[in-house]
Each structure stands twice: as C-alpha cells, then as structure tokens.
N, C-alpha and C positions, 0 to 999 in steps of 0.2 A: 548558883552552884556551877562548878566547872569540872568536866571530865578530863582526867590527865592522860597524857601519852608520854611514853619514855623512849629514849634513844640511847644507844651505846656506841662509842667510837674509840678507836685506838690510834694514838698519834704516831705518825711515821716520820715526823720531822724532828731534828735535834733540838732546835730552839724556835719556839713560836708562841706568841701571846695566846692566852686561852680564848679571848673573844675573837681574835683573828682566825684561829683554828676552827672554831665553831661556824663562823661565817663562810669559811672555805668548804667545810663539810656539808653545810646546809645553806647554799647560796640563795635559796628562796626566802630566807629570813634575813633581816638586816643585822648589821653588827650591833647597832644600838638596842635592838630587841634582845639579843643575847646578853648585853650588858645589864639590862633590866632583870633578866632571869638570874644572872649571877648575883646581883644585889639582893634579890629576893630569897637567895639560898636554895635555888632549885638545880644547882649544878655541882657535881662532885668529881673529884679527881682521885683515882685510886682508892675509892671508897670513902674519901674524906671531903666534907663540904668545903667548897672554895668560893670565897666572896670577893676576890680581887680579879677584875677584868684583865689586869696586866700580868697575872701569874704566868710564868714562862714554863711551858710544857717541854718535856724531852721525849725522845723516841721510846715508844712502848707504854707511855702513860695511858691509862684507861679513863675515859671521860663519859660520865652519865648525865643525861639531860632530861629533866621533867618539864614539860610545857603543856599549856592548855590545848585541848583538841576542839571541843565544842562547849560553848556556854549554854546552859539551859535557861531559856528566857520565857517568861510567862507571856502568853499571847496578848493579854490585856495591857501589859507593860509596853509592848510594841505598838499596839493601837493607840495608846495614850501618849506616845512620844510626840513631841512638838516638831514634826517634820511634814512638809507639804511637797507633794510631787507637782512641779510647775510645768515640766515639758518632758515628753518621752520620745526618744529617737532610737532607731535600732542599734545605734552605736554608743549612745550616751543618754544620761538623764540630767535634768536640771532640778535641783531640790532647793527648798527654802528652809533653812535650819533655824529653829527657835532658840532663844537664849537659854543657857543651862544644859543644852544637849552636847554631850561629849562626842567628838567625831569617832575616836577609837580608844580602847582602853590602853593607857600607857604601860600598865603592868598586867601580868596574868592573874594577879590576885584581885584586880578591880572587878567588882560585880555590878557596877553601874551599867544600866542599859544604854547602848551607844547607837550612833548613826549606823555604824557597820552592822550591828545586830538587826536594825530595821531593814537595811538593804538586803541582808542575807535571807530574811524572812519573806520579803516582797519580791525580790529578783534573784532567784537562786543561782543564775548563771554568773553572778558577780563573785561567787566564792572562788572562781578560777581566774580572776582578773587581778593582776598586780601581785603584791607580796602577800603571804599567808596571814601575817599578823594584822594587816590593814587592807583587805581586798577592796578594790574599786576606788581607793583613795589616791588622787593624783595631786591634790592640794588640800590645805586644811584651814579651818577657822578655829580660833580659841573657843573654849566651851561657852563663855559668856558673850561671844560675838554672834549676832544673828545675821541671817542673810543667805545669799545664793551660793551654791556650789555646783561644780561640774562633776558628774560621776560616770566614768567610762564603763561600758558594758562588755567590751571585748579587750583582749590584750593588745590588739592592733591599735584600738582607740586610746588605750591607756598609754601606749608608747607615743602616739602622735600628740596627745594632749600634754604629756610630759615634756616633749620637745617644744611645744608651743609656749608653755609656762617658762621653760628655760630660756627660750629666745625672745621672751616678752611679747608674744603675739596674742595674749589674752588681756584685754583691757578691763580693769576692775575699777569700780567706783564705790566708795564708801561714804556714809554719812557719820559724822562724829560730833559730839557736843564736848567742848573743851572748857577748862577753867580760864577765866580772864579773857582779854582781847588780844589776839596776836598782833604784833606791831605792824606787820605787813598784811594787807587784806588778801593779796594773792601772791603766793611765794613757793619756794622750793626748800625743803629741809634736806641737807646733803651731808649727813654725818655717817661714818662707818658704824657698824654694829658689832658688838662682841659679847660673849657670855660674861655675865657679871662675875668678878673674881671671888666674891664671897657668897652672895645669894645666887646659887647656881640655877635656880628656877626662873630667873629673869635675865633680860638682856640690858646692856647699857650702851650709850653712844660714846664714840671716841672721835677725835679729829680724823678727817679724811686722809687716807694714806695712798701713796702710789701703789699700783698693782704689785710691784716687786717687793714692797714692804708688808703687804697684807698677810703673807704666810708667816712672817716673823711675829707680827702683832696678833695673829689669829683673828683678824677683823674681816668683815665682809662689806662690800659696797652696799649702801642702802640710800635710795633716793625717793623722796615723797613730795609730790605736788599737792598743793591745797588751795582752796578758795573759800573765804568766809562768805556764807550765804545770809547770815543774820546775826546781829549783835543783841545780846540781852544785857541785863544790868552788870553782871560780872561773869558772863559766859558767852560762848559763841557757837553757832551751828556751822559746821565746816564740811565742805565737800572735799573728799580726799581721793587722789588718784596715785597710788604707789607705782613707781616705775619698776622697782624690784619687789621681791616677795619674801623678805626675811622674817624669821620668827619674831613676833611682837613688834614688828617694824613701826607701825603707826603709833602704837602705845609708847614705845621707847623714844621715838622721834619727837612727839609732842611734849613728853616729859622733858626731853632735852632742851626744848626752847621755853621751858617753864610754863607750859600750858597743858598739863596732863588731862587726860580724858576724865570727865565727871564720873565718879563712881569707881575709878580704877584704884583699888586698894593696893595693888602691887607697885604701881608707878606714881601714885598720888595719894588719895585718901578716899575712904568710903563716903557715900553721899546719902542724905535722907530722902532725896527725891527719886532715886533709882537704885536698885540693889545689885547692880552690875556695872561694868564699864559701858559707857554710852557709845557703842560702835556697831554699825549695821552695814553689811555688804549689800549695797543697793542694786548694783547693775553689773552685768557681764556682757562683753561684746567680743566676738571672734569670728574668723572665717574657718569653715570646715568643709572640705571637699568642694571648694568653689562657691559655697553659699555663705552669705553673711547672716550671723545670728546675733540678736540683741534681746536680753532679758532684763526685766526691772521689777523690783518688789518694794513696796513701801515698808518702813520700819514697823516692828510689832507695837502692841498697845503701850507697853511700858515706856518705850522711846517717845512715842507720840504724846503720851501724858506728860513726860518730862518737858518737852518743848512747850506744850500748852501751859504748864505751870510757870515756866520761865517767862513766857509771854505775859501772863497775868501779873507776875512780880515786877516786871519791867514797867507795866502800865499803872 
C-alpha cells in the first residue's frame, strides 16, 4: 500500500516538454521518474490526464502531480528480504543482494519490497541521500543479479562514489556462466550498446562508433573484459571485469558474441538448472579517503548448485 502526495504547478514558459518542466520544478526527482508517473496516468494538465512525456506546455498551464510519499512495508517482509550487511562505514555500507531482490521500484505502482525499503528501515539517514525516488543508490544490479553493492550514507559520499563510478575508479568483478565455449579464453568485448529499437526493456549491441557519432546513433561505449575459469560440456564459468557500467552490459555483450548467460530469458533462453540469469557481482575494490578497500562474496546457493551440476554432467 502506498500513501500519495500531490503537487500543483503553473507553467511560466511558453514552450516546454511536460517531463522537462517537471524535472525543472522538482530537480530532486529525475526526468525518467516523471516519465514513469506520466505513463502511469498520475499527471494531469489543466484537469485532463496527460500520458505523453513530450506534451508541450504553454504559459499558464496548470500541472498536477500525484506521486508516492511512503510505502507501507510489513516488518517481516523487510526481515525476510535476501539482503546481507557485509561492511559498515560511517560514510557507506557494503551489502550483498540476493537474486530476486529489486533495487528500487521502477514505478510508483510497484508494491514489491525493494532494497531501498530495506535500507530506509535499517538506516533512516539514507532517506536524505541522493534522489528521492532511489535514496542511497549510486549504482544498480538487475533484480536477478546477485552480489555486492556500495550504498553511500551521506550526500558527500554519494557525490564522491558517483564520481568514482563515472571515472571508472571502482573495480568490479563478476562471475557468469555462459552458454557454449567462447572462442577466446581471455578477451575483450568492445561493442557499443543502445536501447533495442523494438523491445524497449532490453539493450542491444551495435558496432563501435567514434565519439562524435555516438550522439547520432544514441549509442554508448561499452567495454567488457573476461577470462574463462572453467569449461563444462556446453557452458563456461567466466570471470568478468566490465570497464564501463552500462545497463545490461554483461548480458547484452555475451549475447552479442553468441554466448548468452545461462538462464537469461531476455537475451537467451530460460534454463532448467537455474531460474534466473547466472550472474553474480563477486568483488568490489576501490580507494576511499586514502584507504584501499576490497570486498568479496561467493555466489549464492543456486549459482553454486548450477556449477556443481554442470561439473557432474561434464564427468
């Protein structure tokens, strides 16, 4: 259940997109957040529901927004959420997220208990860190990706870690199980990534473009380093070190070289041996205030069982 809060605004500009206007009026929320609210039918213009983000406002238009204030979450749901506190620092937390845990709700209508809900119950100061719709979140893992995440506890730390991710100063290591045997045991996947033109919930790889052409093609640089750790009959355990951090990067890249992650129904196919894509954020390494930090967590039971079964099938 969600308690709603309403806001009213009057447009004072002659021509401006609805989503841009709302982002300027409430900069603590992202433009994509308002796009979601528009699509959900929670925003009206001059008393009429408006479901187009690109709707052009004129001076004097009245805009009303309804958005979630607080989600009422059962205490037992929080306690049962598959989240482990790995390390606690005055400025940040390191958590281990289990598979199936959503980092934050993509829309206000989503009642699924999320990592953000867990954080707000356990560490109330995080409610004031970062953006209002996803407090404390400076990077994300897909719902079915397990593993380590950094959670800033202060706005100063949120800004610093944001810069660190942007400048590629956080080293991330993943474990993945992919279909088939990659042709090169140790290599680099260097395809640009762009939103799929038809299936908008997924990404797709495109040839690498020069920086000057990326804006035209709407592509983003994406580089993934990998090393095969073990071969199975028709699969491989791979250590993955992404240089960049694009949405679905590892999943889209391995699908691009015809070796999708086992269990990845979006980029490959479902699997009988695991009911999610086989991807685990195993390690994080970074420098913070002059001190080096390294964290590592083994994959959860379903991932370990997958490897065990593939070993048995190979033998």
